[in-house]
C-alpha positions as CSV (number, residue, x, y, z in Angstrom):
1,M,0.0,0.0,0.0
2,S,2.9,2.4,0.8
3,L,4.2,1.9,-2.7
4,C,0.7,2.4,-4.2
5,Y,0.1,5.9,-2.7
6,S,3.8,6.9,-3.0
7,F,3.9,6.1,-6.7
8,V,0.7,8.1,-7.2
9,A,2.2,11.0,-5.3
10,L,5.4,10.7,-7.3
11,Y,3.5,10.6,-10.6
12,L,1.4,13.6,-9.7
13,C,4.5,15.6,-8.6
14,V,6.3,14.8,-11.9
15,A,3.2,15.7,-13.9
16,K,2.9,19.1,-12.1
17,F,6.6,19.9,-12.6
18,V,6.6,18.9,-16.2
19,S,3.5,21.1,-16.8
20,H,5.3,24.1,-15.4
21,P,9.1,23.4,-15.5
22,E,10.4,26.2,-13.4
23,L,12.2,26.2,-10.0
24,R,9.9,27.3,-7.3
25,G,12.3,27.4,-4.3
26,N,15.9,27.5,-3.2
27,L,18.3,25.1,-1.8
28,T,18.0,26.3,1.8
29,G,14.2,26.4,1.9
30,V,12.1,29.2,3.3
31,E,14.1,32.1,4.6
32,I,14.0,32.9,8.3
33,G,11.7,35.9,8.9
34,T,9.4,35.0,6.0
35,N,5.8,34.6,7.2
36,G,7.0,34.7,10.8
37,L,9.3,31.8,10.5
38,T,11.9,31.7,13.3
39,L,15.1,29.8,13.6
40,S,13.6,27.5,16.2
41,S,10.6,26.7,14.2
42,K,12.7,26.0,11.1
43,L,14.9,23.6,13.2
44,W,11.8,21.9,14.6
45,Q,10.4,21.4,11.1
46,S,13.7,20.0,10.0
47,F,13.7,17.5,12.8
48,Q,10.1,16.6,12.0
49,A,11.1,15.8,8.5
50,L,13.9,13.6,9.7
51,G,11.4,11.8,12.0
52,N,9.1,11.2,9.0
53,I,12.0,9.7,7.1
54,A,12.9,7.4,10.0
55,F,9.2,6.4,10.2
56,S,9.4,5.0,6.6
57,Y,12.0,2.4,7.8
58,T,9.6,0.6,10.2
59,Y,10.3,-2.8,8.7
60,A,13.3,-3.2,11.0
61,Q,11.1,-4.8,13.7
62,L,10.4,-7.7,11.4
63,L,14.1,-8.6,10.7
64,I,14.4,-11.0,13.6
65,E,11.3,-12.9,12.7
66,I,12.4,-13.1,9.0
67,E,15.8,-14.4,10.1
68,D,14.2,-17.2,12.0
69,T,12.8,-18.6,8.8
70,L,16.1,-18.7,6.9
71,K,17.9,-21.9,6.2
72,S,21.5,-22.3,7.3
73,P,23.6,-22.4,4.2
74,P,24.5,-19.6,3.5
75,A,24.7,-18.0,7.0
76,E,21.7,-16.1,8.2
77,N,23.7,-13.0,9.0
78,K,25.1,-12.8,5.5
79,T,21.7,-13.2,3.9
80,M,20.1,-10.6,6.2
81,K,22.9,-8.1,5.7
82,R,22.6,-8.3,2.0
83,A,18.8,-8.1,2.1
84,A,18.9,-5.1,4.5
85,L,21.5,-3.3,2.4
86,Y,19.4,-3.7,-0.8
87,S,16.1,-2.8,0.9
88,I,17.5,0.2,2.6
89,A,19.2,1.5,-0.5
90,L,16.0,1.0,-2.6
91,T,13.7,2.6,0.0
92,T,16.1,5.5,0.4
93,A,16.3,6.1,-3.4
94,F,12.6,6.0,-3.8
95,Y,11.7,8.3,-0.9
96,V,14.4,10.8,-1.8
97,S,13.1,10.9,-5.4
98,L,9.6,11.5,-4.0
99,G,10.8,14.3,-1.7
100,C,12.9,15.9,-4.5
101,M,10.0,15.8,-7.0
102,G,7.6,17.2,-4.4
103,Y,10.0,20.1,-3.8
104,L,10.5,20.6,-7.5
105,A,6.7,20.6,-8.1
106,F,5.8,23.0,-5.2
107,G,9.0,24.7,-4.1
108,N,9.0,26.3,-0.7
109,E,5.2,25.9,-0.4
110,A,5.4,22.1,-0.5
111,P,2.7,20.6,1.8
112,G,3.4,18.1,4.5
113,N,1.2,15.6,2.7
114,V,1.6,15.9,-1.1
115,L,-1.7,14.1,-1.8
116,T,-3.6,17.0,-0.2
117,A,-2.3,19.4,-2.8
118,F,-3.9,17.6,-5.7
119,H,-7.6,17.5,-6.6
120,E,-7.4,16.3,-10.2
121,P,-7.5,13.5,-11.4
122,F,-9.9,12.9,-8.5
123,W,-10.0,9.1,-9.1
124,L,-6.3,8.8,-8.8
125,V,-6.1,10.8,-5.6
126,D,-9.0,8.8,-4.2
127,L,-7.2,5.6,-5.1
128,A,-4.1,6.8,-3.2
129,N,-6.1,7.9,-0.2
130,I,-7.8,4.5,-0.1
131,G,-4.3,3.0,-0.1
132,V,-3.4,5.2,2.9
133,V,-6.5,4.0,4.8
134,I,-5.8,0.4,4.1
135,H,-2.1,0.8,5.1
136,L,-3.0,2.5,8.3
137,T,-5.8,0.0,9.1
138,A,-3.4,-2.9,8.6
139,A,-0.7,-1.2,10.6
140,F,-3.1,-0.6,13.5
141,Q,-4.2,-4.2,13.4
């Protein structure tokens, strides 16, 4: 489900950027003093973003249970190291591309949840939101 709504968000951000290919922000983000932004609130928002990134790596709790199901040859630790390396690299590349495309599409006004910025095509946004509901329901269960 995470891949479902993340791919929809990535597609919508790419489509928005391609329709208006201009840079909408700068490398350092919103300037301090703009719209009442203080240094402490900018730092707080940066740490919130890092927390959101860490939240996307929640699969780590399952590693021990997965390792129990592996057969001995090759050694479990070698198999798990390789699997963790590939999965972390792939997850990082995907979410960094999603974040960069969201920033390219919206600039400094990028919303916290990219899906809330789109209203068309409504069926695709609704599909992504259904994916979010299913994901959160399964995570709660």
